[in-house]
C-alpha positions as a printed Julia matrix, in Angstrom:
174×3 Matrix{Float64}:
 140.58   93.9    90.02
 140.5    97.19   88.17
 143.29   99.64   88.92
 144.13  103.08   87.48
 147.86  103.33   88.06
 150.71  104.99   86.15
 154.43  105.2    86.87
 155.99  108.55   86.02
 159.34  110.22   86.55
 159.76  113.41   88.55
 162.05  116.29   87.52
 165.03  114.42   89.05
 164.29  111.22   87.14
 162.96  109.31   90.17
 159.92  107.1    89.73
 156.54  107.85   91.34
 153.54  105.54   91.33
 150.52  107.66   90.33
 147.38  106.28   91.95
 144.68  108.01   89.94
 141.58  106.9    91.83
 140.74  107.3    95.51
 139.14  103.93   96.26
 139.16  104.27  100.05
 137.57  107.53  101.13
 135.57  108.79  104.03
 135.2   111.95  106.03
 136.07  110.35  109.35
 138.23  107.25  109.25
 139.4   104.53  106.9
 137.41  101.3   106.75
 140.4    98.96  107.18
 138.16   95.9   106.67
 137.57   97.06  103.08
 141.34   97.55  102.59
 142.02   94.07  104.04
 139.54   92.5   101.59
 141.13   94.42   98.69
 144.64   93.28   99.65
 143.6    89.62   99.53
 143.54   89.99   95.72
 147.34   90.18   95.71
 148.01   87.06   97.85
 150.06   84.54   95.88
 151.44   87.13   93.44
 155.14   87.9    92.99
 156.69   91.15   91.77
 160.28   92.08   90.9
 162.19   95.11   92.18
 163.66   96.62   88.99
 166.68   98.07   90.83
 167.88   94.85   92.5
 166.0    92.12   90.59
 164.71   90.82   93.95
 161.48   88.81   93.78
 158.98   89.96   96.41
 156.1    87.64   97.17
 152.72   88.59   98.6
 151.91   86.17  101.41
 148.64   85.54  103.2
 149.85   87.59  106.18
 150.01   90.89  104.26
 146.32   91.86  104.45
 146.17   91.52  108.25
 149.54   93.08  108.92
 149.04   95.99  106.52
 145.66   96.89  108.07
 146.23   95.85  111.68
 149.82   96.75  112.57
 150.64   99.12  115.41
 151.9   101.53  112.77
 148.56  101.45  110.94
 146.64  101.96  114.19
 148.71  105.07  114.91
 147.8   106.75  111.59
 145.36  109.65  111.36
 143.91  111.8   108.61
 145.78  112.23  105.34
 148.46  109.62  106.08
 145.86  106.98  107.03
 144.0   107.59  103.76
 147.33  107.59  101.89
 148.24  104.15  103.28
 144.79  102.76  102.5
 144.94  104.01   98.9
 148.6   103.04   98.43
 147.34   99.43   98.57
 146.14   99.91   94.99
 149.71  100.44   93.77
 151.52   97.64   95.58
 152.85   95.94   92.4
 154.31   99.2    91.11
 155.55  100.33   94.53
 157.59   97.11   94.67
 158.8    97.46   91.09
 160.15  101.02   91.53
 161.6   100.44   95.03
 165.19  101.54   95.67
 167.6   101.8    98.58
 167.56   98.18   99.8
 168.65   98.13  103.44
 169.09   95.02  105.68
 168.19   94.65  109.36
 168.69   91.62  111.57
 165.61   89.98  113.05
 165.54   90.81  116.76
 162.07   89.59  117.72
 161.48   86.01  118.77
 157.93   86.11  117.38
 159.45   86.47  113.86
 162.05   83.69  114.15
 160.34   81.63  111.45
 158.74   84.16  109.14
 161.79   86.5   109.16
 164.51   83.95  109.91
 166.96   85.68  107.55
 166.07   89.21  108.68
 164.29   92.19  107.22
 164.79   94.47  104.27
 163.51   97.95  103.72
 163.09   99.61  100.39
 162.13  103.21   99.62
 159.28  103.93   97.27
 157.08  106.89   96.33
 153.47  107.36   95.32
 151.12  110.21   94.5
 147.41  110.6    95.2
 145.01  113.08   93.63
 143.6   116.04   95.58
 140.19  117.06   94.32
 138.71  120.56   94.2
 135.18  121.25   95.46
 133.81  120.66   91.93
 135.32  117.15   91.79
 138.21  117.98   89.44
 141.79  116.93   90.2
 143.5   120.0    91.59
 146.97  118.49   92.14
 148.67  115.34   93.4
 150.22  114.94   96.83
 153.45  112.9    96.75
 154.32  110.5    99.58
 157.45  108.61  100.53
 157.0   105.1   101.98
 159.19  102.29  103.28
 158.38   98.78  102.12
 159.07   96.32  104.94
 160.03   92.92  103.53
 160.66   89.77  105.57
 163.19   87.14  104.47
 161.47   83.85  105.29
 163.03   80.55  106.35
 162.05   79.22  102.89
 164.51   81.73  101.39
 161.8    83.88   99.8
 161.18   87.56  100.5
 157.64   88.66  101.38
 156.1    92.13  101.59
 155.12   92.5   105.24
 153.91   96.09  105.53
 154.3    99.59  104.18
 155.42  101.99  106.9
 156.96  105.41  107.53
 154.61  107.1   105.09
 155.38  110.79  104.88
 153.91  113.49  102.67
 156.66  115.2   100.73
 156.78  118.92  101.32
 158.31  119.69   97.95
 156.03  121.0    95.27
 153.05  118.71   94.73
 152.51  117.52   91.19
 150.12  119.71   89.21
 147.29  118.04   87.32
C-alpha cells in the first residue's frame, strides 16, 4: 500500500500529519466503499502513541465504523473528503496523538467491545489544495479526535475518527 505521508511541526512545535496525495476525490460525494476497502489494509496492525506509549490496534470493525458511522453519514463537502483522505495517515495520526481523555461506556451495545470505556485523543492532519493548473497552492489543516475503545481483552482499538474541523488559522503554504 503506497502512501505519501510526512510528519512536520508547526510554528508552535505541534505535529501535523501531511497527507500529500488526494486518493479519494470526486466532485460530488465520497465513495465510502473505496475508503472501506482501503482501510482493510490496516486491520491487524498496531501503532504506538508517542505521547503516552499506548498501543492502539486496528481491528476488523474499523473499516465499517469509519465509513458507516452516523458521524460519517452527517459529513458533507470538504470535511467528508478530509475524513476519507485522513484514512491514508492513520498510523501517523495515532503516533502523534495527544490529550488522552477517558469516557465511561454508557451504551449496552458496546458492553463487550468497549467494556473498559473509551478514550479520545487529539490529532492533526493537512491536505493539499490544488490550483486550477494542478499545482499545490497550500495545505488545509484539520483537527480530529481519534475514538479508541478499550476492549474486554484489555487492548485498545481505533474505532473511528470524529469531530473533524478545518482549522481557521493560516493554512500551510506549499
